[in-house]
FIZAVEX-853404 format. One record per residue: residue in three letters; x, y, z of N, C-alpha, C, O, CB in turn. Coordinates in pm, whole numbers, plus 32768, in hexadecimal, padded with zeros to 4 digits. Each point is the difference from the previous one (the first is absolute). Last residue first. Glycine has a CB too. Example, Ala and Ser with C-alpha at 12.3 -4.5 7.8 and 13.67 -1.06 7.14 Angstrom:
% FIZAVEX-853404
ser85057F1F82C48052807780067FB3806D80498033806F801180437F527F18/ala7FA77E0380D07FA780778000805A8078800080687FFE80427EDB7F8D803B/
% end
This chain:
% FIZAVEX-853404
phe99AD9725931D807A7FB980277FF47F6F7FD8805B7FB180177FCC80ED80A9/gly7EF7815F7E907FF27F7D803D80867FC0801D806780277FC97EC27FBF7FC0/leu803A81CF7FAA80547FFC80777FF77F798045801D7FF680787FC481007FA4/pro7FCC7FFD7DD27FD97FA2806A806380058074807880117FEC7F1C7F5B7F69/his7FDC82247F47806F7FA880267FD37FA3806F7FCD802F806580DB80807F59/gly7E6A80C07F367FD87F74800880707FA280237FFE7F8C7FD77F5780A97F86/asp807E81C3806C80517FB17FA37FDD7F6D800380277FB57FA6808D80EF8076/his7E9C80D080FB7FBB7FF07F82804D7FA87F9D7FCE7FE27F937FCC80FC8093/met80FE7F9881967F7A7FCB80137FB97FE17F7D7FA57FAE7FFA805080D280D9/val81B980517F3C80097F7280217F767FC3800B7FEB7F8D7FDB80ED809C809C/gln7F5A81AD7F4780167FB27F867FFF7F6B801D7FCD7FB27FB080B7810B7FF3/glu7F69809D81AD7F7F7FCB7FD280117FAA7F847FAA7FAC7FE27FE5811C807E/pro82147F5180E77FAA80607FBE7F827FBF7FCE7FF47F857FFF80D280FF7FC0/ile806B7EED81F27FD87FD47F7B7FA9806B7FC07F9D8028803C80707EE68009/ser8144805C816B7FCA807B7FCB7FE37FE87F6D805C7FF87FAF8023809980F9/glu7F997DF880FB803080347F827FC080877FE47F8D8017802480987F007F87/thr80377F3F81E17FC980847FE5803D80357F80807A7FF97FEE7F6180328107/ala7FC77DF480428050803E7F987FBC80817FD97F8680037FEE80CF7F1E7FBE/glu7FB17F4E81FA7FC680787FC6805F80337F958079800480157F0D803680C1/gly7FF07DEE807B805D805C7FC07FB880737FC17F8580047FF781157F427FE1/thr7F637EC581747FB880727FC78063805E7FC280777FFB80207ED07FEF8089/thr81417E78801C7F707FE67FF67FB280737FC67F8B7FEE7FDC808D7F7E80E4/arg81CC80857F9A7FE07F917FA77F6B7FEC7FED7FD77FBB7FA380FB7FDB80A4/pro7FD982588029802E7F7D802F7FCF7F927FA37FCF801C7F93803180378158/gly805B81AA7E5B7FA37FB0804E803E7F7F803180637FD27FC87EE680907FB7/phe80EE810F7EC5801C800080907F9F7FA380447F8C7FF67FD780CB80F68020/gly806D80097E0F7FBB7F91803F80267FF980928073801A80247F877F697F03/phe7FF0821B7F47804C7FB380627FA87F9280357F85800B8004810580BD803A/gly7FB080F17E367FBE7F87802C80547FBB8069807A80047FF97F177FE37F29/leu802781F57F7E80387FC480797FB57F8180207F867FF77FED80BF80EA806A/trp7F7580237E0A8066804E804780407FB480738079800B80147F0A80BF7FAB/ile7F8C7EE47E457FF77FCF80898073803E804E80747FF37FD97F1E7F317FDF/arg8007810B7E637FE1806980607FDE7FCA808B7FB0803B80497FFF804F7EF9/his80317E047F4D803880857FF07FD2805A80717F927FF1803580747FF17ED3/leu80457DFA81207FA580627FC8804580887FF7806B801480397ECF7F6E8024/ile818B7F00806F800B7FF77F6E7FA280627FBC800A80157F8780367EFC808F/his7FD280B581C88070804F7FCE80107FF47F69804880517FC580277F918117/leu7E4E7F2180247FD680897FE8807080567FC97FE680657FBE7F767F8380F9/arg80F37E4F7FC17F9E80067F947FDB808F7FDE7FF080227F8A7FB87F0080BD/his8177808E812780447FE17F827FA080097F8B802580307F95807B7F3C80E6/thr7EAD80C88136805580717FDC80467FE97F7C8006805A7FAD801B7FD88145/leu7EE37E6E7FCB7FAA806A7FCA805280787FD47FE3803D7F987F637F7580FC/ser81A27EF380407FCC7FD27F7F7FA9806B7FBF800D801B7F887FFA7EF980CB/ile809B81378162806C80097F9E7FCF7FD77F768024803F7F9D80837F928118/gly7E2A800080B1801C808C7FE3806D80127F997FF380547FA77FC77FE2813E/leu7FDF7E167FB77F9580357FAD801980927FDB7FE880297F8E7F787F3880DF/glu81CD7FD180BC800D7FC67F7A7F9480357FA2801B801E7F8C804A7F1480D8/tyr7F85814F81608075803B7FBF800F7FCC7F718019804D7FA480567FC9813C/gly7E3D7F3A803D7FE180837FCA807580407FB77FEE80477F9D7F6F7FD48119/gly80AB7DD07F627FDB806A805C7FE680837FBB8008800B7F85807D7F848127/ile7F8A7E3D7EF9800B80817FBD7FCF806B80607F8B7FFF802780557F987EF2/gly80127E9C8159808880117FCD801780847FBB807180227FDF7F987EEB8008/pro7E4C805380C6805B8027806D808F80147FD38050803C80487F1E7F488053/asp7EBE80C37E5280727FA57FFE8061802B806F8036806E7FF97FAF7F687F0B/glu7E978121808F7FD97F8B804D806F7F9780047FF87F9E80497F1C808E7F78/ser810F8202800C80097F817FBB7FD47F91805D801F80028078809C80537EF8/trp7F3781F8803280097F8F805B80017F807FAD7FDD80017F8A7FAE807F812F/leu808E81D57F2F800E7F7B7FC580057F96806C80338017806E8045804B7ECE/thr7EEE81C2804A80217FA4806D7FFA7F717FCB7F9B7FD67FC8800980CB80E6/ala80A281657E6C7FCD7F787FF3802F7FAD807780777FFB801D7F8880187EE7/thr7FBA820F804A803D7FA980657FBD7F787FF77F867FF4800B80AE80D1808D/val800B812E7E447FC47F7A8003804B7FAF806A807B7FF97FFD7F4080127F0C/ile80BE81AF80AD7F7380117FDD7FB87F797FFC7F867FFB7FF880B480D37F86/pro8195800981997FC27F9F7FA57F6E80207FE57FB98033805680E47F217FFF/val811081F880147F887FCF80437FB67FA17FA27FDF80297F90800E80AD80FA/asp81A4802D7F0E80117F7580287F877FC8804980017F8C802980F1809E7FE3/asp7F5181A37F5E7FE87FAA7F8C800C7F6D80227FDC7FAB7FAE807881097FC0/ile800980A681D17F707FFC7FE77FDF7FA47F8B7F927FC97FFA805B81208060/gly81D57E9B80967FC280817FE37F6C7FEE7FE27FCA7F92800C810F80C57F9E/lys81067EA781527F857FFA7FB27FCD808E7FEA802C806080407F9C7EBB801E/pro821B7FB180477FB1807D7FF67F887FEE7FA480077FBB7F9B80C980CA808E/lys80577E1D80FD7FBC80067F7F7FAE80807FFB7F8F8002803180697F017FBE/ile81B57FFB813E7FA480727FF27FCA80047F73804B7FFD7F9F803280868111/val80767E1A80CD7FED80167F717F9280697FF07F907FED803080B97F247F94/pro8128805181E37F7D802D7FCE800280157F698063802F7FC77F71803D8116/gln81677E26801B8003808E7FDD7F77802B7FCC7FC47FB77FB18133803B801A/ala7F087E6B8182803F80267F827FFD80977FED7FBE8049804980007EDA7F54/ala80507F8B822A7FAE80607FB5804D802F7F858077801E80077F15802C80CD/gly81087E7580977FE27FD97F777FA9805F7FB07FD37FDD7F9380447F4280BE/leu80B880F981797F967F9980007FD47FDB7F747FA87FAB7FF0800C80AB80EB/asn819380FD7F8280377F86803A7F997F90800780247F8C8015807A8101806E/arg7EED812B7EE9804C7FB87F9B80377F7C8037800C7F9E7FB6802F813C7FDF/pro7E3C807D80ED804A7F958044804D7FAA7F9D7FD87F8F7FE37F7B806F80D2/leu8022821E7F2A7FE17F7C7FCB80527F95804A8079801180127F5280547F0B/trp8061817481297F907FC7804B7FDA7F777FCC7FB07FBA803F7FFE812C7FEF/asp81A980377F10802F7FB680747F8E7FC5805280197FAD805880AD80E67FAC/ser7F2C80917E6A7FF17F707FEC802E7FAF80787FF57F857FFF802A80A27F0F/his7FB181CA80687FD17FC8807F7FEB7F6A7FF37FA37FC9803B7FF081137FFF/leu810580287E56804A8041806D7FD87FCA8088804A801180617FC780BB7F12/tyr7F177E9C7F02808A7FD1800280558045806880687FCB80287F8180027EE9/ile7E4280A380B9800D7F70801480917FD6800F80227FB3805A7F0D802B7F22/lys806981E880237FD27FDB808680167F6D801B802B7FD9806D7F2B80DD7F89/asn810B7FF77E5B805F802F80657FD87FD3808B80547FD4804F7FDF80F17F22/tyr7EA67EDE7F29807A7FB07FF880648028806D803A7FAB80427FA3803B7EC6/leu7E9F812180D47FDF7F79802E807C7FA77FFF801A7FBA80627EFD80627F47/arg810981967FA67FF6800580927FE27F76803980327FDC806B7F7F81117F87/val80537F3E7E3C8087800F80357FFE8004809980557FC380417FEF80B77EEF/ile7E217F837FEE80407F7C7FF8808E80068037802E7FA280417F4480257EF7/ala7FA081D080AD7FC37FA7806280427F778001801B7FC8806A7F0E80B37F79/ala815A80C87ED98031802480857FC77FA3806B80467FDD805F7FCF81117F56/thr7F507EDA7E90808E7FDE800A8036801D808B80457FAD803B7FD680837ED2/arg7E208048809180167F6F800180937FDD801580217FAB80537F1A803B7F14/asp7FBA81CB815E80527FDF7F8C80297F6D800680357FD180658020811D7F8E/glu7DE37FBF80F2808E7FF0801D804C7FD87F817FD37FAC7FB37FF68011813B/gly7E5480707F2B804D80757FD780937FF88020804D80527FD07EE8802D8050/val7F6F7E6D81027FE880287F76804D807F7FE27FFD8060804D7F1E7F347FB6/arg81A47F2381787F93805F7FEB7FF380237F6C80627FFD7FB67FC280608131/phe80A17DC27F958024808C80147F8780597FE87F9D7FD87FC281507FF77FF9/gln7F607E1480DD7FB7805E7FAD8027808F80247FF8802980747F487F347F78/val81687E7D8047801A8089802B7FBA805E7F9F801D7FFF7F8880C27FC080E1/thr7F1A7E1C803D7FD6805F7F9A800D808D80397FC4802180667F9D7F377F33/leu81757E9780CE7FD8808480317FDD80597F8A804880037F9C804A7FE4812F/val7FC07DF37FCB7FE5805A7F907FCC808380397F998003804380357F3B7F1E/ala81507EE2813F7FB7807880297FF3805A7F86806280197FBA7FF37FD78136/met801B7DDB7F778001807A7FAE7FB1806F80437F957FE8803880817F8C7EFA/gly80147EAE8160807C80197FBA800880827FB3805F80147FB57FB27EFE803C/pro7E148061809F80717FA7801B807980217FAA7FFB7FF37F857F647F5B80BA/met7F70824D80187FDE7F797FD480777FA6801B806C803380207EF580257F2E/ser7FCA81C680FB805E7F99802B7FCD7F777FD87F8B7FDF801780C080B180A9/ser7F7C819D7EBA7FC07F7E7FFD80697F97802180697FFA7FBF7EEA80527F96/ser804C81FB80CA80567F897FFD7FAB7F8380017F917FFD8036812680808040/tyr7F4C81CE7F277FB77F85801C80637F8B7FFD806580057FB97EC4805A7FE3/val80C181E1808680597F8B7FF67FAE7F86802A7FCE7FFA8070810480917FC0/his7ED581A07F1F7FD97F848041806E7F987FED804880017F9C7EC38033803E/lys814C81997FB77F74800A802B7FD57F85804D7FC7800C806C800980847ECE/ile821F808580567FB67F8280097F72801C80317FEA804E805D80EC7F337FD2/gly809E81C47F9A7F9E7FF37F957FAF7F8080037FAD7FE97FA880E880A17FD3/glu81407F7381737FB7807A7FE27FA27FE97F8B80277FC67F9A809880C580BC/ile7FDD7DED8104802680407F817FA9807A7FE77F877FFD801880C47F257F8C/glu7F8C7F9C81CF804E807A80198026804A7F808034806F800780227F2480C6/ala7EC87EBD7F497FA4806C802280478083801A7FC0806980017FA87EEE805F/leu81857F0D7F507FCC803E7F857FA18073801D7FF5805C7FB080237EC87FDF/val80A07FDE81DE806A80447FB67FC8804A7F87802480747FE9807F7EDD8063/gln7E367FA880B7802F8071804E806C804F7FB68001807B80057FC97F0780CB/glu7F947EEC7E707F9A80687FFE802E807C804B7FEB80707FD27F647EDF801F/ala81C47F33801E800680427F7D7F97806F7FF6801C806A7FC980377EC07FD1/pro7FBD7FC081EC806D80617FFA8006804B7F7A802180767FFC805D7EFA80A3/gly7E327F3E7F7B7FEE80698065806F80667FFF7FE480777FF27FA47EE58097/ala80967F217E577F9980607FD77FF1807380637FF880747FD77F927ED27FB6/ile81BD7F5B80D8801680437F7F7F99806F7FE9802480767FF5803B7EB47FAF/leu7FAC7FBD81ED808D80197FE5801880527F81806780417FF37FCA7EEC8081/ser7E11804F802D8046803C8071808F80287FDE8031806580347F427F138062/glu7F737FB17E207FC2807D802D80528044806D8013807A7FFD7F0D7F277FC9/val81647EB47F9D801580667F987FC98086802D803E80687FEA7FB77EE67F64/glu7FBB7F4081C4808B802A80078021806A7F99804B805E801C7FF07EC08037/ala7E1680267FA68012804C807B80908031800E80178072802A7F327F088042/pro80497F697E237FC980877FF380118055807E801980787FF67F447F2B7F6A/ser82127EE680617F6E7FFD80017FCB808F7FEE804B8060800F7FB47ED38088/ala81E6800E7EA97FBD8044806F7F697FF67FF27FCB7FFE7F9180F780A18083/gly80987EBD7EAB7FEA7FAA80747FB7803F80737FE47FBC806380E47FD57F5A/pro802781B77EEA7FE47F717FEB7FF37FB48084804E8013805E802D7FF97ECA/phe7F4781E5802E80317FCD80817FE57F6A80017FA27FD280418033810D803A/ala802380FB7E217FF77F6F8017803D7FDC80868068803580277FA17FA27EE1/ile7F1081EE801C806F7FD680567FED7F6C80207FA37FDB80488079810F801B/phe7F2580C47E437FFC7F72801F807C7FDD80518071801C7FD77F0B7FB17F55/val7F4E81FB804180827FD480347FF27F6F802D7FB17FE2805A808E810C7FF0/asn7EB580927E607FFA7F85804E808E7FD78028805B7FFE7FAD7ED17FB97FDB/ala7FE682437FF680627F967FE67FE37F8980597FCE800F807080DF809B7F4D/phe7E86815A7F6280057F9E806C80617F927FD8802A7FF87F8D7EE8803C80B9/thr801081D47F0E80747FA680097FEF7FA280767FE0802C806F80B580817F28/val7E5B80C37F0E7FEB7FAC8076806E7F96800280087FAB7FA77EFB807C8056/asn805981A27EE5807D7FC1802C7FE67FB680838002803C806C808980777F23/ile7E3F7FE67EBA800380008092807A7FB0802C800E7F8A7FE07EF5808A8030/gln804180EA7E2380687FA68030800C800D809880388061803280447FB17EF1/pro7DD7804A7F6E80598034806980627F9580307FDB7F8D80177F7181128030/glu7FA87FAF7DEF80207F8C80548061802F806C807A7FFA7FEB7F637F627F53/glu7F6E81F27FBF7FA17F987FD580147F8180527FA07FBD8024805D80A47EF4/glu8070818481B4803C7F997FAC7F967F9B7FDA7FA77FE0804F81398041801F/arg7F7181F780827FA87F947FD3804F7FA17FA78053802B7FAF7EE3806C805F/pro80F881298178803B7FA37F9E7FA27F8D7FE07FBB7FCB8058812980717FFC/thr7E9481C5803F80027F778036803B7FA17F987FCC7FF87F917F6A803880FF/val807681A87F1C80827FE0803C80077F738039806D7FCF801C7FAC81208019/leu7E567FC97EF3807180127FA580847FD0803C80547FCA7FB87F3480F87FE6/val7EDE7F39815E7FF87F9F7F93807B800A7FA680317F9A7FCF7ED480748038/ala80CE812B8155801C7F7B80367FFC7F967F9280527FA480007F4D80A380DB/phe7FE681757EB680907FF6801B80267F76803380667FC87FD87F9F812D805C/val7E327F6E7F9080447FF37F7F80977FF08012803F7FB07FBC7F0C80DB7FD9/gly7FB97FC881EF7FE27F7B7FCA80437FE87F7B80377F947FE87EF18071808E/leu80F581A8804B80517FA1804B7FE87F717FCF805E7FB17FF87F9B80E880CF/leu7EFC80BD7E84808980097FCE805D7FA0804A80597FC57FC37F7D812A8000/phe7E6B7F3280D380047FC47F7A808E80007FC8802E7F9D7FC87EE780AE8011/gly809B808F81C37FF57F6F800E80087FB97F7A803E7F967FF57F39808E80D6/val808081B27F34807F7FCF80367FFD7F68801180617FBC7FE07FBF81208096/leu7E507FF97F06806280047F9480887FCB803080417FB67FB77F46810D7FE3/ala7F227F6A81A37FDF7F937FA480657FFB7F8E80297F947FD57EE480828065/leu8116814D80F680287F82803F7FE47F8A7FA580507FA37FF97F8480C080E7/leu7F9681427E9080927FFA7FFC80337F7E803F805C7FC27FCC7FAD8138803D/pro7E267F688005802D7FD77F7A80987FF67FF580347FAA7FB97F0180C27FEA/thr8023802E82037FDA7F767FE280277FD57F73803B7F957FF17F09808480AE/ile80E681A7802F80777FAA7FFD7FE07F707FDA80597FB37FDF800C80E080CD/glu7E6580E97F9D80397FFB7F7980797FA37FF680337FE77F937F7C8102804B/thr7E8C7EF581748084803C7FF380377FEF7F737FDA7FA37FB9804E80338139/thr7E307F737FB17FF880907FE7808980407FEC800780717FCF7F2A7F9280B8/leu808B7E267FD97FA7801F7F90800280937FDB7FEB80247F8C7F857F1F80BB/phe81808018813580407FD57F857FAA801E7F86803580197F9480407F3480EB/arg7ED98112812C807380567FE680467FDA7F7D802780587FB37FF67FC78145/arg7E817ED47FA17FCE80827FD08073805E7FE17FFA804B7F9E7F357F9780EA/ala81357E77803C7FD37FF17F757FD080857FC8801C801E7F8B7FA47EF480A4/leu80B580E4819A80777FEF7FAD7FDB7FF27F6D8042803A7FAA80327F598116/asn7E318082807D804380817FF4807C7FF77FA7801B805A7FB17F8F7FE38132/gly7F727E327F7E7FAF80587FAD804080877FEC800180357F917F367F5580BE/ser81947F3F80D5800B7FD57F757FB080597FA3802D801F7F917FF67EF780BD/leu7FC1813B81898085801D7FCB800D7FDC7F6D8035804E7FB180287F8C8132/gly7DB5809B7FCB806F7FB18032808380247FBA800480547FA77F5C7EF5808D/met7ECB816B7FB4802F7FA77F9480757FA8802D801F7F9B7FC17F9681107F98/
% end
C-alpha cells in the first residue's frame, strides 16, 4: 500500500483521530474569537513630500546637487521603506514613504530632525532654499486625478490647476487640492467624495 496507505490506515483505526479533529476545531474557534476585527480597519501609512527650491538650476543640476544627496540623507531614517525623487527646473520633490504601522507622529519628527540636523548638504551659497515638508497619510491619496491642458499659450498648467482648485474648494467635503505644472501642461488632484459626482457641479472654465 505504500507509505501514504499505511499512514491513512493507522489514522482510520487509531482512537486519537477524533481527538485531533476536536483539537483542530477548537483551535479554529479560538482563532476566530481572538483575531481583532474592525468594520473599517485603520491602516497607519505615513509618507511625506519634501520640496526644495533651487531657482535657476536645470534638472541635471537639481538632481546632482539637491535630489541625489537628499535621497542618501533621507534613506538613513529609521523606518523608511522607499525614497523617491523628481528633479525639474528650479525644484526637487522627494517623496518619503515609511513602513506600514510606523507611528505617524514619531515618523514625521524623525524626518524633520534628519532634514534640519543635516541641512549642511544643501548648497545655500548657490541659492538653494529651505526644505518644505508636507506630511501625508492614507486619507490624502486622491480618488480623482485630472490632467489639464490649454491651446492658449498664455495659459499654462499652473493657472488651470489653481482655477480648478478654487472651483472645487467651494464644494463640501473637499479635503485637498493643488495645482502644478509648467506653462504647457498641468495637473490638479482632488480628494472628492461620491457626493460631488451626483451634485451636478460644472467644472468648466
